[in-house]
Backbone as numpy.savetxt, mean C-alpha at the origin, in Angstrom:
# Nx Ny Nz CAx CAy CAz Cx Cy Cz
-6.18 -19.78 8.33 -5.46 -19.53 6.97 -3.94 -19.87 7.08
-3.59 -20.67 6.11 -2.27 -20.97 5.90 -1.49 -20.45 4.81
-2.14 -20.39 3.63 -1.64 -19.95 2.29 -2.14 -18.58 1.98
-1.34 -17.71 1.77 -1.81 -16.32 1.35 -1.10 -15.86 0.13
-1.95 -15.39 -0.94 -1.42 -14.92 -2.10 -1.29 -13.38 -2.12
-0.25 -12.83 -2.58 0.10 -11.54 -2.81 0.22 -11.12 -4.32
-0.61 -10.29 -4.77 -0.58 -9.72 -6.16 0.43 -8.46 -6.18
1.51 -8.42 -6.86 2.35 -7.37 -6.97 3.65 -7.63 -6.00
4.84 -7.37 -6.68 5.91 -7.73 -5.75 6.71 -6.44 -5.72
6.13 -5.40 -5.70 6.79 -4.02 -5.43 7.10 -3.89 -4.04
7.34 -2.55 -3.73 7.71 -2.31 -2.31 6.56 -2.79 -1.24
5.26 -2.47 -1.55 4.34 -2.77 -0.72 3.99 -4.33 -0.69
3.98 -4.84 -1.71 3.71 -6.32 -1.97 4.71 -7.26 -1.19
6.00 -6.76 -1.46 7.17 -7.60 -0.92 7.18 -7.50 0.69
6.82 -6.09 1.04 6.80 -5.84 2.41 5.56 -6.62 3.30
4.54 -6.72 2.54 3.40 -7.60 3.02 3.75 -9.08 3.22
4.31 -9.63 1.98 4.85 -10.94 1.98 5.87 -11.20 3.14
6.69 -10.18 3.40 7.83 -10.56 4.47 7.23 -10.71 5.83
6.28 -9.74 6.20 5.81 -9.82 7.46 4.90 -11.05 7.61
4.27 -11.54 6.58 3.44 -12.81 6.63 4.26 -13.96 6.89
5.46 -14.18 6.14 6.32 -15.25 6.19 6.93 -15.21 7.69
7.21 -14.16 8.23 7.82 -14.23 9.47 6.88 -14.63 10.55
5.53 -14.57 10.14 4.54 -15.13 11.27 4.08 -16.54 10.79
4.91 -17.14 9.83 4.57 -18.53 9.55 3.56 -19.01 8.64
3.21 -17.88 7.92 2.17 -18.17 6.67 3.00 -18.40 5.42
2.47 -19.39 4.58 3.07 -19.53 3.35 2.46 -18.68 2.43
3.57 -18.00 1.65 3.04 -16.95 0.75 3.48 -17.19 -0.61
2.57 -16.83 -1.54 2.77 -16.90 -3.08 2.67 -15.62 -3.65
3.78 -14.92 -4.10 3.75 -13.75 -4.78 3.49 -13.82 -6.20
2.48 -13.10 -6.85 2.30 -13.04 -8.24 2.71 -11.87 -8.80
3.34 -11.86 -9.98 3.69 -10.60 -10.60 3.63 -10.88 -12.24
3.45 -9.93 -12.99 3.24 -10.38 -14.39 4.64 -10.38 -15.09
5.63 -9.79 -14.42 7.09 -9.69 -14.90 7.99 -10.43 -14.08
8.61 -11.26 -14.73 9.67 -12.32 -14.18 10.71 -11.53 -13.41
11.25 -10.33 -14.11 12.22 -9.61 -13.50 11.80 -8.85 -12.23
10.60 -8.41 -12.51 10.02 -7.57 -11.29 9.86 -8.42 -10.04
9.37 -9.73 -10.40 9.33 -10.76 -9.30 10.47 -11.12 -8.46
11.62 -11.19 -9.41 12.84 -11.64 -9.06 13.34 -10.39 -8.02
13.21 -9.15 -8.48 13.73 -8.04 -7.65 12.90 -7.87 -6.31
11.58 -8.42 -6.35 10.83 -8.43 -5.15 11.28 -9.36 -4.13
11.62 -10.54 -4.68 12.13 -11.68 -3.77 13.61 -11.30 -3.35
14.31 -10.57 -3.94 15.69 -10.17 -3.52 15.51 -9.00 -2.45
14.39 -8.19 -2.61 14.27 -7.09 -1.68 13.96 -7.68 -0.45
13.15 -8.95 -0.36 12.72 -9.65 1.02 14.01 -10.00 1.57
14.74 -10.80 0.74 16.09 -11.49 1.45 16.91 -10.35 1.99
17.12 -9.24 1.34 17.94 -8.09 1.64 17.45 -7.50 3.16
16.04 -7.25 3.14 15.53 -6.84 4.34 15.76 -7.67 5.49
15.46 -8.92 5.21 15.57 -10.00 6.31 17.18 -10.11 6.94
18.05 -10.02 5.96 19.49 -10.13 6.25 19.87 -9.05 6.97
19.32 -7.77 6.64 19.64 -6.56 7.52 19.11 -6.75 8.99
17.90 -7.36 9.03 17.44 -7.70 10.47 18.32 -8.66 11.13
18.91 -9.62 10.51 19.77 -10.57 11.07 21.19 -9.83 11.45
21.68 -9.10 10.67 22.83 -8.39 11.05 22.72 -7.29 12.12
21.35 -6.89 12.35 21.09 -6.08 13.58 20.70 -6.73 14.76
20.77 -8.11 14.63 20.41 -9.08 15.67 19.00 -9.02 16.11
18.08 -8.37 15.12 16.58 -8.52 15.39 16.02 -9.79 14.94
16.71 -10.53 14.20 16.18 -12.01 13.88 17.45 -12.94 13.98
17.23 -14.09 14.03 18.23 -15.20 14.08 18.39 -15.69 12.54
19.43 -16.30 12.18 19.55 -16.85 10.83 18.57 -17.73 10.62
18.25 -18.59 11.64 17.38 -19.78 11.42 15.90 -19.10 11.08
15.60 -17.90 11.76 14.27 -17.46 11.52 14.32 -16.71 10.11
15.15 -16.24 9.76 15.28 -15.52 8.38 15.26 -16.92 7.35
15.97 -17.93 7.57 15.86 -18.98 6.69 14.41 -19.52 6.48
13.82 -19.80 7.68 12.45 -20.15 7.77 11.56 -19.44 6.88
11.60 -18.17 7.12 10.72 -17.12 6.48 10.88 -17.06 4.92
12.13 -17.18 4.62 12.43 -17.18 2.99 11.98 -18.44 2.51
11.90 -19.62 3.11 11.51 -20.89 2.73 9.96 -20.82 2.60
9.30 -20.02 3.28 7.83 -19.84 3.08 7.34 -19.10 1.85
8.18 -18.32 1.28 7.78 -17.47 0.15 8.21 -17.86 -1.09
7.34 -18.07 -2.08 7.54 -18.50 -3.41 7.07 -17.45 -4.51
7.54 -17.36 -5.65 6.96 -16.47 -6.59 6.47 -17.04 -7.79
5.51 -16.41 -8.62 4.93 -17.04 -9.78 4.53 -16.00 -10.77
4.40 -16.28 -11.94 3.76 -15.16 -13.07 2.49 -15.88 -13.34
2.04 -17.00 -12.81 0.76 -17.42 -13.09 -0.35 -17.15 -12.17
-1.26 -16.36 -12.38 -2.49 -16.22 -11.43 -3.06 -17.35 -10.98
-3.07 -18.41 -11.92 -3.80 -19.66 -11.49 -3.34 -20.33 -10.30
-2.02 -20.01 -10.03 -1.39 -20.61 -8.88 -1.96 -20.31 -7.56
-2.96 -19.29 -7.45 -3.48 -18.83 -6.48 -4.84 -19.61 -6.16
-5.15 -20.78 -6.83 -6.09 -21.66 -6.60 -6.05 -22.49 -5.10
-4.73 -22.41 -4.72 -4.49 -22.97 -3.28 -4.53 -21.85 -2.19
-4.79 -20.59 -2.52 -4.75 -19.49 -1.52 -6.11 -19.56 -0.63
-5.74 -19.29 0.69 -6.81 -19.00 1.68 -7.25 -17.65 1.74
-6.47 -16.82 1.28 -6.58 -15.39 1.30 -5.75 -14.80 0.22
-6.30 -13.78 -0.53 -5.51 -13.06 -1.48 -5.48 -11.45 -1.06
-4.19 -11.06 -1.06 -3.98 -9.53 -0.88 -3.53 -8.80 -2.16
-4.15 -7.99 -2.84 -3.81 -7.48 -4.04 -2.98 -6.06 -3.80
-1.98 -5.87 -4.19 -1.13 -4.71 -4.00 -0.35 -4.22 -5.37
-1.39 -4.20 -6.37 -0.90 -3.81 -7.76 -1.08 -2.34 -7.80
-0.87 -2.01 -9.05 -0.86 -0.40 -9.45 -2.13 0.12 -9.07
-2.16 1.46 -8.66 -3.42 2.07 -8.16 -4.25 2.70 -9.32
-5.00 1.75 -10.14 -5.75 2.00 -11.12 -6.87 1.18 -11.03
-8.19 1.68 -11.00 -9.35 1.04 -10.86 -9.60 -0.15 -11.79
-9.28 0.23 -13.07 -9.77 -0.67 -14.23 -8.83 -1.97 -14.01
-7.53 -1.66 -13.83 -6.55 -2.95 -13.60 -6.98 -3.72 -12.57
-7.41 -3.02 -11.37 -7.74 -3.94 -10.19 -8.99 -4.58 -10.47
-9.95 -3.89 -11.04 -11.16 -4.73 -11.43 -10.98 -5.99 -12.26
-9.80 -5.89 -13.19 -9.49 -6.98 -13.87 -9.02 -8.00 -13.26
-8.06 -7.72 -12.34 -7.49 -8.82 -11.46 -8.43 -9.34 -10.54
-9.51 -8.56 -9.99 -10.48 -9.37 -9.11 -11.40 -10.09 -9.74
-11.78 -9.79 -11.12 -12.52 -10.49 -11.78 -12.11 -11.84 -12.01
-10.65 -11.82 -12.44 -9.96 -13.05 -12.71 -9.73 -13.83 -11.35
-9.46 -13.17 -10.25 -9.34 -13.84 -9.02 -10.60 -14.65 -8.65
-11.85 -14.01 -8.90 -13.00 -14.55 -8.53 -13.37 -15.82 -9.24
-12.79 -15.98 -10.47 -13.03 -17.22 -11.17 -12.09 -18.18 -10.75
-10.80 -17.77 -10.30 -9.72 -18.86 -9.84 -9.92 -19.26 -8.48
-10.13 -18.41 -7.50 -10.02 -18.76 -6.13 -11.46 -19.42 -5.56
-11.35 -20.15 -4.55 -12.54 -20.95 -3.99 -13.53 -19.80 -3.41
-14.76 -20.07 -3.54 -15.92 -19.32 -3.27 -15.77 -18.69 -1.87
-15.10 -19.33 -0.78 -15.00 -18.74 0.50 -13.76 -17.84 0.70
-12.91 -17.73 -0.32 -11.67 -16.86 -0.15 -11.90 -15.48 -0.13
-11.45 -14.87 0.85 -11.50 -13.23 1.07 -10.53 -12.67 0.04
-10.98 -11.74 -0.85 -10.13 -10.91 -1.67 -9.87 -9.53 -1.06
-8.78 -9.29 -0.65 -8.29 -7.93 -0.04 -7.68 -7.08 -0.96
-7.84 -5.90 -0.83 -7.03 -4.93 -1.73 -6.14 -3.99 -0.78
-4.87 -3.62 -1.13 -4.04 -2.65 -0.42 -4.26 -1.13 -0.93
-5.43 -1.07 -1.70 -5.58 0.31 -2.24 -5.62 1.34 -1.06
-4.97 2.64 -1.55 -4.96 3.67 -0.57 -5.99 4.81 -0.80
-6.93 4.70 -1.70 -7.99 5.53 -1.91 -9.12 5.14 -2.92
-9.02 3.89 -3.51 -10.12 3.66 -4.54 -11.20 2.86 -3.78
-12.38 3.14 -4.41 -13.76 2.54 -3.77 -13.65 0.87 -3.73
-13.68 0.41 -2.40 -13.96 -0.99 -2.17 -15.11 -1.45 -2.78
-16.19 -0.65 -2.51 -17.59 -1.00 -3.22 -17.62 -1.34 -4.63
-17.14 -0.34 -5.31 -16.85 -0.41 -6.76 -16.12 -1.66 -7.24
-14.91 -1.71 -6.59 -14.16 -2.99 -6.88 -14.83 -4.31 -6.44
-15.50 -4.48 -5.48 -16.21 -5.67 -4.97 -17.14 -6.11 -6.16
-17.72 -5.12 -7.05 -18.87 -5.49 -7.82 -18.33 -5.93 -9.11
-16.99 -6.13 -9.20 -16.29 -6.78 -10.38 -16.31 -8.35 -10.01
-16.89 -8.70 -8.96 -16.83 -10.25 -8.45 -18.23 -10.60 -8.26
-18.23 -11.94 -8.10 -19.60 -12.48 -7.49 -19.58 -12.67 -6.20
-18.54 -12.16 -5.35 -18.44 -12.21 -3.85 -18.13 -11.02 -3.25
-18.99 -10.03 -3.48 -18.87 -8.67 -2.91 -18.79 -8.71 -1.38
-19.44 -9.63 -0.77 -19.33 -9.76 0.62 -18.00 -10.01 1.19
-17.03 -10.69 0.39 -15.78 -11.16 0.73 -14.64 -10.26 0.23
-14.94 -9.06 -0.45 -13.99 -8.21 -0.87 -13.90 -7.06 0.27
-12.53 -6.77 0.63 -12.32 -5.74 1.60 -11.07 -5.00 1.46
-10.98 -3.75 1.94 -9.62 -3.01 1.87 -8.88 -3.54 3.12
-7.54 -3.77 2.71 -6.44 -3.96 3.80 -5.22 -3.14 3.53
-5.45 -1.86 4.03 -4.42 -0.97 3.67 -3.29 -0.64 4.69
-2.12 -1.40 4.24 -1.06 -1.32 4.85 -0.18 0.14 4.66
0.69 0.43 5.34 1.41 1.69 5.24 2.88 1.36 5.16
3.55 2.28 4.34 4.98 2.14 3.99 5.96 2.77 4.95
7.04 2.01 5.53 7.33 0.68 5.07 6.62 -0.25 5.95
6.11 -1.35 5.31 5.28 -2.25 5.90 5.69 -2.98 7.12
7.01 -3.31 7.25 7.42 -4.03 8.34 7.67 -2.99 9.67
7.54 -1.76 9.46 7.76 -0.91 10.62 6.29 -0.35 10.98
5.67 0.12 9.91 4.32 0.84 10.32 3.38 -0.04 10.97
2.67 0.42 11.98 1.76 -0.46 12.81 0.37 -0.48 12.26
-0.01 0.53 11.66 -1.47 0.79 11.16 -1.84 -0.22 10.06
-3.08 -0.65 10.09 -3.85 -1.29 8.90 -5.16 -0.68 9.02
-5.55 -0.02 7.87 -6.98 0.34 7.62 -7.67 -0.85 7.07
-8.62 -1.27 7.69 -9.43 -2.42 7.13 -10.94 -1.58 6.71
-11.01 -1.65 5.49 -12.04 -0.77 4.78 -13.27 -1.72 4.35
-14.44 -1.32 5.05 -15.73 -2.00 4.83 -16.49 -1.54 3.56
-16.63 -2.13 2.49 -17.31 -1.66 1.30 -18.97 -1.97 1.83
-19.77 -1.31 0.98 -21.28 -1.28 1.15 -21.71 -2.91 1.40
-21.06 -3.83 0.63 -21.49 -5.25 0.68 -20.62 -6.03 1.59
-19.41 -5.48 2.00 -18.42 -6.49 2.76 -19.32 -6.90 4.07
-19.21 -8.12 4.37 -19.78 -8.80 5.59 -18.84 -8.60 6.71
-19.53 -8.53 7.94 -18.97 -8.26 9.17 -17.86 -9.40 9.55
-18.19 -10.66 9.05 -17.24 -11.86 9.23 -15.99 -11.46 8.50
-16.11 -10.95 7.24 -14.90 -10.64 6.31 -14.15 -9.65 7.10
-14.69 -8.50 7.52 -13.94 -7.53 8.25 -13.28 -7.99 9.49
-13.96 -8.89 10.27 -13.33 -9.36 11.43 -12.33 -10.26 11.21
-12.41 -11.16 10.13 -11.23 -12.06 9.88 -10.10 -11.28 9.55
-10.11 -10.34 8.68 -8.97 -9.54 8.32 -8.46 -8.75 9.40
-9.25 -8.22 10.27 -8.69 -7.51 11.50 -7.90 -8.53 12.30
-8.31 -9.79 12.51 -7.55 -10.76 13.30 -6.33 -11.16 12.62
-6.31 -11.20 11.28 -4.95 -11.48 10.56 -3.97 -10.22 10.76
-4.52 -9.10 10.66 -3.62 -7.91 10.97 -3.20 -8.08 12.49
-3.86 -8.41 13.51 -3.58 -8.31 14.78 -2.40 -9.55 14.93
-2.56 -10.70 14.02 -1.71 -11.70 14.22 -0.29 -11.36 13.53
-0.25 -10.18 12.84 1.02 -9.68 12.17 1.49 -8.72 13.03
0.95 -8.38 14.31 1.36 -7.38 15.27 1.09 -5.94 14.66
-0.02 -5.89 13.75 -0.46 -4.47 13.37 -1.72 -4.05 14.27
-1.99 -2.84 14.20 -3.24 -2.39 14.85 -4.19 -1.93 13.80
-5.31 -2.76 13.63 -6.22 -2.50 12.50 -7.34 -1.40 13.05
-7.71 -0.49 12.26 -8.76 0.35 12.43 -9.88 0.20 11.28
-11.13 0.11 11.73 -12.31 -0.16 10.82 -12.69 1.22 10.28
-12.69 1.20 8.94 -13.02 2.41 8.12 -14.16 2.09 7.19
-14.96 3.00 6.97 -16.09 3.03 5.96 -15.46 3.42 4.54
-15.98 2.89 3.52 -15.58 3.07 2.19 -15.93 4.50 1.56
-14.85 5.36 2.03 -15.07 6.87 1.61 -13.82 7.32 0.86
-13.90 8.13 0.02 -12.50 8.52 -0.54 -11.37 8.89 0.26
-10.24 8.13 0.14 -9.14 8.55 1.01 -9.04 7.77 2.34
-10.13 7.11 2.71 -10.31 6.62 3.87 -10.20 7.43 5.02
-9.21 7.15 6.27 -8.85 8.16 7.17 -7.72 8.76 7.03
-6.58 7.91 6.82 -5.32 8.50 6.91 -4.85 9.50 5.73
-5.35 8.96 4.45 -4.90 9.83 3.31 -5.86 10.87 2.94
-7.17 10.83 3.63 -7.96 11.90 3.58 -7.56 13.16 4.40
-6.70 12.85 5.46 -6.19 13.97 6.33 -4.62 14.00 5.76
-3.85 13.32 5.38 -2.55 13.46 5.15 -2.26 14.04 3.82
-2.74 13.63 2.65 -2.53 14.15 1.35 -2.92 15.53 1.09
-4.06 15.85 1.72 -4.24 17.47 1.46 -3.37 18.24 2.32
-2.64 17.71 3.33 -1.63 18.43 3.94 -0.50 18.59 3.23
-0.13 17.51 2.64 1.15 17.43 1.74 0.90 18.39 0.41
-0.25 18.47 -0.10 -0.76 19.17 -1.22 -0.65 20.72 -0.88
-0.98 21.02 0.42 -1.07 22.37 1.00 0.31 22.94 1.18
1.24 21.97 1.66 2.64 22.23 1.59 3.27 22.49 0.35
2.84 21.70 -0.79 3.21 21.97 -2.25 2.94 23.28 -2.56
1.54 23.62 -2.21 1.00 25.00 -2.60 2.08 26.07 -2.01
2.37 25.99 -0.81 3.24 26.94 -0.06 4.68 26.97 -0.73
5.20 25.86 -1.14 6.48 25.94 -1.74 6.20 26.52 -3.29
5.16 26.16 -3.98 5.05 26.67 -5.46 4.67 28.19 -5.30
4.15 28.77 -4.36 3.87 30.13 -4.09 5.20 30.90 -3.64
6.24 30.23 -3.33 7.32 30.72 -2.74 7.26 31.34 -1.30
6.35 30.90 -0.60 6.04 31.24 0.84 7.22 30.87 1.59
8.01 29.75 1.33 9.07 29.22 2.10 9.79 28.17 1.27
10.92 27.79 1.65 11.78 26.63 1.18 11.07 25.36 1.68
11.39 24.28 0.87 10.93 22.87 1.36 11.49 22.64 2.66
12.90 23.03 3.01 13.38 22.78 4.33 12.69 23.64 5.44
12.27 24.84 5.13 11.56 25.73 6.04 10.27 25.04 6.47
9.53 24.64 5.26 8.16 24.16 5.48 8.09 22.88 6.47
9.26 22.05 5.99 9.19 20.69 6.88 9.67 21.05 8.32
10.50 21.89 8.41 11.02 22.29 9.82 9.93 22.91 10.42
8.96 23.58 9.79 7.89 24.21 10.64 6.76 23.11 11.20
6.65 22.20 10.35 5.97 21.13 10.90 6.52 20.05 11.89
7.74 19.88 11.70 8.46 18.90 12.60 8.58 19.65 14.01
8.98 21.01 14.08 9.18 21.73 15.30 7.85 22.38 15.88
7.00 22.80 14.86 5.84 23.47 15.30 4.58 22.49 15.56
4.47 21.41 15.02 3.42 20.41 15.20 3.90 18.92 15.79
5.37 18.90 15.95 5.91 17.68 16.48 5.73 16.46 15.64
5.69 16.82 14.33 5.78 15.73 13.28 7.06 15.15 13.16
7.33 13.76 13.05 8.51 13.34 12.96 9.34 13.45 11.66
8.50 13.87 10.63 9.09 14.06 9.30 8.13 15.24 8.74
8.70 16.13 7.89 8.12 17.20 7.34 7.22 16.80 6.21
6.10 17.28 5.64 5.36 16.87 4.50 5.88 16.85 3.38
6.83 17.54 2.79 7.39 17.46 1.56 8.48 16.31 1.54
9.25 16.16 2.61 10.12 15.04 2.67 9.29 13.71 2.71
8.10 13.81 3.48 7.17 12.71 3.38 6.74 12.30 2.01
6.36 13.31 1.28 5.75 13.16 0.01 6.83 12.46 -0.88
8.11 12.76 -0.91 9.17 12.40 -1.56 9.39 10.77 -1.24
9.06 10.52 0.23 9.08 9.28 0.48 7.99 8.22 0.02
6.83 8.80 -0.05 5.63 7.97 -0.49 5.75 8.04 -2.04
6.18 9.04 -2.65 6.18 9.08 -4.33 5.33 10.18 -4.57
5.71 11.27 -5.40 4.85 12.37 -5.68 3.88 11.98 -6.71
4.00 10.80 -7.54 3.13 10.27 -8.39 1.91 9.79 -7.61
2.36 9.17 -6.46 1.26 8.60 -5.65 0.37 9.56 -4.99
1.09 10.52 -4.53 0.28 11.63 -3.79 -0.63 12.43 -4.82
-0.13 12.61 -6.07 -0.89 13.31 -7.00 -2.15 12.36 -7.36
-1.99 11.13 -7.44 -2.89 10.29 -7.97 -4.13 10.38 -6.89
-3.63 10.34 -5.54 -4.79 10.27 -4.51 -5.38 11.49 -4.37
-4.67 12.73 -4.55 -5.25 14.11 -4.70 -6.48 14.16 -5.72
-6.11 13.63 -6.94 -6.93 13.60 -8.06 -8.12 12.78 -7.79
-7.92 11.62 -7.23 -9.13 10.81 -6.64 -9.94 11.61 -5.84
-9.28 12.20 -4.73 -10.18 12.99 -3.73 -10.85 14.11 -4.40
-10.29 14.69 -5.26 -10.89 15.89 -6.07 -12.05 15.42 -6.83
-11.90 14.31 -7.67 -12.96 13.80 -8.41 -14.09 13.28 -7.69
-13.67 12.49 -6.64 -14.88 11.79 -5.93 -15.64 12.59 -4.87
-15.01 13.53 -4.33 -15.61 14.56 -3.44 -16.18 15.78 -4.01
-15.64 16.17 -5.24 -16.25 17.21 -6.06 -16.00 18.61 -5.30
-14.90 18.78 -4.53 -14.69 20.01 -3.72 -13.24 20.46 -4.17
-13.25 21.61 -4.67 -11.94 22.38 -5.06 -10.97 22.51 -4.09
-11.19 22.21 -2.97 -10.20 22.33 -2.02 -9.28 21.06 -1.95
-9.51 20.22 -2.70 -8.85 18.90 -3.02 -8.33 19.06 -4.41
-8.16 20.36 -5.04 -7.33 20.57 -6.29 -5.79 20.43 -6.14
-5.35 19.51 -6.87 -3.85 19.26 -6.76 -2.95 20.48 -7.11
-1.98 20.70 -6.35 -1.03 21.88 -6.41 -0.34 21.74 -7.71
-0.32 22.82 -8.44 0.29 22.89 -9.88 1.83 22.30 -9.79
2.47 22.62 -8.67 3.85 22.21 -8.70 3.97 20.71 -8.42
2.96 20.11 -7.76 2.91 18.67 -7.80 2.74 17.97 -9.11
1.72 18.58 -9.87 1.54 18.13 -11.11 2.84 18.17 -12.07
3.43 19.39 -11.94 4.71 19.85 -12.83 5.75 18.77 -12.45
5.99 18.62 -11.17 7.22 17.63 -10.76 6.96 16.24 -11.43
5.63 15.69 -11.26 5.23 14.35 -11.64 5.36 14.39 -13.18
5.19 15.40 -13.84 5.12 15.63 -15.35 6.61 15.43 -15.79
7.44 15.87 -14.91 8.95 15.87 -15.47 9.73 14.55 -14.95
8.95 13.68 -14.33 9.57 12.53 -13.71 10.26 12.61 -12.40
9.95 13.77 -11.70 10.59 13.89 -10.46 9.59 13.33 -9.38
9.79 12.25 -9.06 8.81 11.52 -8.13 9.13 11.33 -6.75
10.28 11.90 -6.44 10.85 11.69 -4.97 11.97 10.83 -4.92
12.07 10.01 -3.83 13.18 9.28 -3.61 13.35 8.09 -4.60
12.36 7.75 -5.20 12.48 6.61 -6.12 13.01 6.96 -7.41
13.10 8.21 -7.77 13.60 8.82 -8.86 14.81 9.61 -8.61
15.30 9.70 -7.37 16.32 10.52 -6.99 16.15 12.11 -6.93
14.88 12.62 -7.30 14.54 13.86 -7.43 13.19 14.06 -7.06
12.82 15.05 -5.96 11.51 15.33 -5.90 11.49 16.79 -5.37
11.05 17.08 -4.07 11.22 18.36 -3.51 12.56 18.55 -3.07
13.36 17.35 -2.97 14.63 17.31 -2.50 15.44 16.32 -3.45
16.84 16.60 -3.58 17.62 15.74 -4.37 18.23 14.49 -3.60
18.35 13.33 -4.13 18.87 12.18 -3.36 19.87 11.59 -4.26
21.09 11.32 -3.69 22.18 10.70 -4.33 22.11 9.18 -4.44
């Protein structure tokens, strides 16, 4: 595979594009908004320039990577792609629409991967005529740093598709784990309920955010506390995953904490809005 399409130029999409380009893949980033696409391209340049300044990359390596990345607002430009990784908004209906269009545009042998953190691969795959070639390829934020990729096998995903995507992840110096298509997969099934329980503790005034986080950092040897991590992920993302777990697993232990819903309702989304469980200048 030489040409890889990325749907979405946000934090995840641009991060995925960056690591692909550094490994010599030609990357086409697609976004519906020209301005958003421009910001995504600038984000890649800024991150690579930072690596050069820290002597993790040479200027030549950065320039080569940048030369391999192009952007477009036309989905039809993915006719040349050998693989497409979708990193759009976490909404099943929007993803189905994208995959239905990709199915008509891309060659029959092309694998369509999604970076979804919690949605059903099986349901998404059935919006296409190639369910055997639809797979989850869940990267973690920040993409250039985090080593894990969850490779999620839907009910119809072929073993060949899974193995191909695992091989690509390894080529990117990531460590893939194969996961069945179940709500939240592995990491978010464990992580987001922990964050939610921390939010319950804060909402019930059991302890301050600082105390809750320090408890997990020092008592469980976590590198970052759950509420600080929630702010990093985005409280809207955490809430969406909790709602998905609650809906799809049908167990009230996955009920979102009221304080989480309240903060998202007020637009307090964490680092990206400068206010979450903590304030950011």
